[in-house]
N, C-alpha and C positions, 0 to 999 in steps of 0.2 A: 504494500500500500504506500503510495507516494505521500510525503509529508510536505506541508507548505514551507517555503523557504523564508528566511528573514527572522528578525526578532519578534517576540510576542507583540510588542507595540506596533511594529510594522504590519503584522498580520491583522491586528484589530483595526488599524487605520484602513487597510485595503477592504476589509469586510464592511466597514462603515461607508466607505465610498461606493462600494457595490450596492449597498442597501439604499443609499441616497439616489443613485442612478435608477434603481429599480422603481422606487417610489415616484421619481420624477417622470419616468415613462408611463407609469400608471395614471398620473395626473394628466399627462398629455393625451393619453387615450380617452380620458373622460371629458376633458374640456379644451383640448388643443394646446399648442405651445404657448399661446398667450396666457393660458391659465396656470402656467408653472409658477409655483410659490415656494420660496425658501422657507418662509415662516410655517406654512402648512406641513412641509416635510419634517421640519424640526419638531413640530407638535406630534406628528405620527411616531417619531422615533423617541419621544420623551426627552427631547433636548431643547435648549434655549436657542433662539435665533443666532446669537453671538457664538455659541458653541459650534453650530453647524458652519458658520463662516470660516472656521479654521480649515474646513475641507474645500469649500467653494466660496470665494469672496463675495459673489453676488449671483443673481439669476443668469446673467449673460455668460459667466464663466462656466456654470453648470450646463447651460444650453450648448456651449461650444464643446464641452467634453462629450456630451451625448451625440453631437453631430460628428465629431472625430471618430467616435466608436462605431457609429453607423456606417460611415464611408469605409472605414477600415474593414469592418465585417463583410460588407458587400464586395469590396475589392478582393478580400481573401477568398470569398466564395467563388467569384468569377475566375480568379487566377487558378484556383484548385480545379475547377471544371475544365479550363483550357488545358492544364497540364495533364489531367487524367485522360484526355482525348487526343494526346499529342500524336498518336499513330493514325488518327482518322483524317480524312480529307478536310481541308479548311472550311468548306461549306457546312459539313456536319458539325464541326466544332462551333461554328458561329450559331447554328441552331441550338446547340447544347447550352452555350453561354446565355443566349437570349431566354431560353426556357428556365434556366437557373435563376436569372434575374427576376423573372416573373414569379417563380416559386418563392423566392426570398421575400418579395414584396407582398405576396398574399399571406405569408406566415407572419410578416412584420409590417402590417399596413401603416400603423402610426409612425413607425420608424422610417418607413419609406417616405411618407408624407412630410416628415420632419426634414428630410433631405431634399425632396423634390416638389413639395407642395407650396402653398402660399407662404411667402416670407413673413417672419414674425415682425410686427410693427416695432420700430425702434431698435431692432437688433441687426447688427452686421457681423457676419462670421469673419474671423481673422483670415488673412490670405493663406496661412499655412494649412488651413483645412482643405485647400485645393490640391495639396500634394496627394492625399488619400483619394480625393474625388477623381483626380486625373488617372489614377491607377486603373480604374474600370475602362477608361477611354483607351489606355495603352493596350489592354487586353484585346479590344476590338481592332485597334490599329495594327497589331502584330498579325492578326488573322487576315485583315484587309490587305496587308502587304502581299500575302500569298495569293490572294484572289485577283490582284491587279494584273492586267495584261502585260506581256513582255514588251510590246510595242511602245515607243515613246509616247508620253502623255501629250494631249493637246495643250495649247496655252490655257493656263488656269484662270486668267482674268483677275479682276479686282478681289473677288472672294478668295481665289486661290492664293493671291499674294498675302492675304491675311493669315491663311493657314500656313504659308511658308514662314511668315514671321513668328507664328506660334510654335512651329516645329523647331525652328532655330532656338527660340527661347527655352523650349523644353529640353533640348540637347540630350535626347535619349535615343537617337538613331532612328527617329520616325520621319518619313518623308512627308512633304506637304500633301501629296495625293493620298497617301495612306491615312493621314490624319483627317483629311476631308471625307474620305469614304467611311472612316470610323465614326465621325460626327454625324454623318447621314444615318448610319446604322443606329447610333445612340438615340437620335431624335425619333426614329421610327419605333424603336423598342419602348422608349419611355412614353411615347404618344399612346400606344395601346395599353401599356401597363398602368399608366396614370389614370386613364379613363376607366379601366376595370376596377382599380382600387377605390375610386370614389363612387362606384356603383352605376356608371352611365350605361353599362351593357345589361344591367340586371333585368330590365323589362323589354329588352329588344330581341331576346332569344338568339343572341349571337354568341358563338363559342370564341371567347377571346384568345384561347390557345391556338385555335386554327387561324384566327386573324393575324396573330403574331407570326406564325409560321409563314403565312402568305407574304407579310411585309418583309420578312428576312429573305424569302425566295426572291422577291423583287429587288432587294438591295444587292443580293449576290449576282443576279443577272446583269444589273446595270454596272456593278463594279467590274465584273469579268469583261464586259464590253468596253469599259473605259468611259461610259456615258455619265457615270455618277460624278466624274471629276471635270 
């Protein structure tokens, strides 16, 4: 049996932080991110507000921690899915990654909406949260790079130049065309998944899983032909 590492004080601190985050997500599930209250969490834990501030200085710091955790968990999930299908054709891997994102969102709807739903009024996530957020895009870009045609790409135009600038800024070996194809895939995936999570398909008798697969098939066809760029 594995034993937690660190001193007893460190373990207790980690346990307290985990409980705070758990209660925070419960609040968000009940009343949305705007309803997140440090004071209410402290009361549930039998603590004073000032005592809880030793763990999170304010609501925004707690919100940022939840967002970082969400992006990291989603990225881990997508990277693990891509690695497990490394021997499969790129098109199959892209379908697997898209299906895994959808599954994650349906299991963690409030967490998904915290990342991709309506922004919280008065809150601006720190730029470093983009590091974990971009990891999901890099998974798609790596697959897109395999799908792109061998022939030289056409002129990318103004939008392409923006992707070129971003690719250079990211400096992770992703071409502008792969990043553009990945972003197209990303918007298609989140378009379907977001609508499903908020219940838009509930009374339309539409299988969102089939719709997502069709969207990915469309992206694959365009990417292979070079038309998506």
